[in-house]
N, C-alpha and C positions, 0 to 999 in steps of 0.2 A: 388506461395502463391500469396494470397491476403489477408491484412488484414484490419480490421473497416466494414466490411460484416456486416449489421444487416436482417435477415429474416424478412420476412410477418410475425403477427403474425396469429397463426392456430389454430385457439378456439377449434377443435378436442382434442388440444395438454393440459390436464387435470392442470397440472404444470404451474406456472405462469411463463413462461421463460421472456415472455415477456415484462412485469412488469407493464401491463396498469397502471394511476393515481400511479405511484412509484412516489418517490423524484428522480431527477434526479440526484441523488447522485448515486442511485443503477446503473442506465445506465452506468456512467461513470467506475464504477466498474469491468466490466466485458469487458474481451480479447477474442477478436475472430478473430480468421482465417480461410480460407479456403484453397484448397488445388485439383488440377486437375493432380497428377500422384502419382504412389503408393509411389517414393523414400521419395517425400515431406513430404508424409501422414506420412512416416514410422521416417522423423525426426517429424514432429509436434506431433504425439501421443507420440511417446517415451521420447519429453522435456517435454509433457504435466505430465509424468504418468512417467512409466521408461520403461526400454529399448524393444520394441517389433515389431514382424515381422508380417505386412503385406501381404498378398498378393492378390488379383483382382482374382475375378470368373465371366467368361467370357469374352468376347472379347469386351465390349461395353464401351463407356465414364467412364473411372475414376473422383468419385468426396468424400471430404470428407470436414467435418468443423466441428469447435470447436466453443462452446462459455464457457467462466471457468470464474467463481469467488469466492472469498475465504468467509466464512463463519462464521466465529471463528475459530475451530481447524481444520474445514472441507473444503475441495475442490470442488462443483457441477460443471460440466462439463455435459452439453450439444451435444451430438454426432450425425452428420447426416452421410450417406456412403451409398456408391452403396455397391452392392454385396462382398463379401470379407471373408478370416480368417484371425484371428488375433490371434497369438504366441507367446506366453514365454516360452523359452525351456532351458536347462541346460546353452547356452550359456549364456545366457541372468543374470539367474540368479546369476550365478558364476562372472562375472565381475561388476555387479549392486546389491548393497544392496536394497531390496523393504522390506520397514518397513512398509508398507500400506497395508491394503483391501479394495477391492472395491465392492461397492455393486451398479450394474448394473441395472436398472429399462427399461423395455422396452415402450416405447413411439408408436412407430407404426413399420410395418414387426416383423418379427418374427425371434427368436437367437435359437445357441446349443450351449450349456456351457459343453464345457469337462476339470473336475475338481476332485481332492479327488477320483479315481477310477469311477468316475460316468459320466453321461451323465442327465442334463437338459436343458429342455426347456423353452424357454421363448417368450412368449406371451403380446399384448399388455398391459399393467397393471398391469407384472407379473416382482419379480426381483432377482436376484441370487448373491450372494459373491465368487467372488475371493481371492484369497493372492497372495502377490505379491513373496513371495518365495515360490509357490508351482507352476509345471505345470498347464498350463493351456489353453485352445482353447476355440477362441469365434467363430462362425459361420454364418454367414447371406447370405443368397441363393437370397437374395432380397432384393432393398434400405431399409432403415432403421433409423429411431433414437431413441436414448436412454438418459437415465438421470443416469450419472456415480457419483456417491457418495462416495469421495477421504478421507478414516480414517486410521487415525494411529493407528499402528496393538496396538500400548500401552496405548494409548486413549482408543479404543475401549474395550482392555481386562478387564481395570481398571475399565467399565461400564455396560461389558455383565458377566454373569455367566458361558452362554454356551462355550464350546469348541466351538474355532474355525475351528477344523478338524470335528465338528459337522453340523456349519457352510456352507460351503460349499457343504452339499450331498445334503443341501435344497434349498429351492423356497419359496418367498412368494408374496401370494395374495394382491395386494392393492386397491383390488377393494372392499373385503368382508373381516368378521371377523377381526380380530385384526392386519391387514392388512389396513384396513383404519383408522388407526392410526397411522401407521408409514406415510401415506400418507399426515394425517394432518402435522405430527407433522415437515414433511419435507416441508409441501409448508410453516407453520409457520418459519422454520429456512430462509426460502429464503425471506420471506417480512420482516425480522428481522431491524431493523434499526439501533440499537446501540448495542452495545463487548457485554451488560448484557444483553440483549432480545438474541443475537446470541446463548451466553455460553447457557443458559435454554432454548432455541429448540434445540440446539446440546443434551445436555443430555436427554431430551426428547424422543426424534428422538432416538437414541442409545438406552433406556428403550424397546421401544414400539417394533425396531427393534429386540431387543431381545426376548420378549415374542411370537411376531411373530413367527420365525423362530424354536418356541416349542409351540404350539398351545394346544397340550394334555396332558401340566404337569399344573397342579395346584402352584402359588406362592411359590417360598420358604420359608419356616419356617424363624421365625429370629434366630434361633440357628445355621442356616446353613451358613444363612449371615454374622455372626460372626466368623465362624470355615472358612472359603474361605481365606481372605485375610490373616489372618495368618498359613494356610494353604501352603500357595503358597509365604510366608516370609521364613517360615521352609524349603521347599525343595530347594528353594535359597541358606539357610544359608548352606543346610547339600548335598549340589551336588554331593559330592564326599563321602558322608557315605555308605557301601555299605551293611551297617548292617539296615538300616533305611526300615521298612517295616510300614504297616496299625495300627499296635498293637503298635509300639513304638512310631511312629508320634501320634497317637493318646493318647498319655498316655502326651507325652511334651505339648499337646494342652488343653492338660484336659477334653476330652469329649473321649464318650465311640466310639469302632472300629463304634458300629453301625450305629453313628449319622454320623463319618466320612465319611462312603461309601455314606450315604446318598446324603452327602454335593456334591462326587465328581459324584453320578447318575446324580444330577440337572445339572451340567454341560454341560453331554453328555458323560464323560470320569469316566474311572476308573481312582482310584487311581495308578497303575503302570503306565498307559498311563500320566496322568500326570507329574511324577516320567520321563518318558523316557523326553518327552516335556522339563523340565525343563534342563533336560541333555544334549540335544542336542542345544538348544539355548548357555548355555555354552561353547557348545566344538566349536561350530559356533563360539565367540565372540574369543575363544584361540587363535582360524587357521585363526581367520581374522588378530588379533594384531601381531601376532608372523610371524616376516619375514621366506619366505619360506626354505633359506639354512641356518638358524637355527631350523626347524621345526622339535619337533619329536611327532609325528601322536600317537603315542603309546604313550606314555608320558602324552598326552593332555589327553586323551580317559581315560587312570586311573583316574588323577587328576576330572575328571568330571563323575567318577563314574560307567565306562563299563572297566568290567574285563574280555571281551570277544574280541578281535580286531576286529576277522571276523563279531563278531553281531554289534560292532560298525561305525563299513564300509557299512553295508548291509543297518542299518535304516540312517544313516548320506547321503547315496545316496537318500534312498527315500524319503528322507525331500527334501534336497537341490540341486538333479538333477545332483550332479558329489559327485566320491571318495576324502574321507578328503582330502588324498592328494595330490590330483588336485583341491584344494578349496586355490585360491590365491589372498585372500582378496580381496573382493567387495568393490566398492567403490558407495558412495553417489551419486544420481543427481546430485547434486552441483557442484561433483567434475568431470563431466564429460564436457566437451566444445565440 
């Protein structure tokens, strides 16, 4: 592995990764590394993101390079590599908590993203989201370069109304339509020179990304915007209440059932799906914080609103890649050395 290597500027790249004419401080904030074998590359990308398992395609020389920089709450990383497959599987998910979403933008070459039960193709100028707490596979059959924007899940959910479960099934064309706004906001974020400007540009980027992921929907009415934060709080407060229904939730929020369903629909999720996601998050947190020897999976499931243990095990495995009884308390990346 080598550190500190700066590649020559490429005029074909539409994002300003070379920072021509920018203050020297921007250059100094970039961390760079280069790798010439798969094992070192695995360590490099796992330390930068979350534990991942790469495998070379073909017998030619292997190469990988990273350039990363912090932009307010987000980390922007430029990735170059030879042909390869990168996977995040059940073992990686079970051992390391992943509280990030990654928006991967293809700069050169082409890629294939397998996640969310589907396959998305990425060509130069297009991007797709993967979630660190979901199984995924990235495949590149030729040398490639990408720009990856790492976004904390909590930060993204606070700014995007669209369900992340829906987001991982869609792609964004950054060269056309609303995707051009995403591109412009990201470029502005990368050029920002102070914390206030970074915060404003990152919020603009999140809003543009949210709209680009659902281009055929009109902006949500103000009443929907008021209902959704209150609904999320209500679901979290009554996660173990098996009597919670759309009717009782609407009554608690002071809106009609029709308004409640409309607000949920605009996020790409039904009321039931939102409630299930909140319950799974609560169960995961309880399992993570409970020592294995004193853990009672059934009690945790029932406390989080699941009345059927078989159903709980099935949906938990689908979400986290491992059965509840085998979930051994993920660690954060900072806890792994």
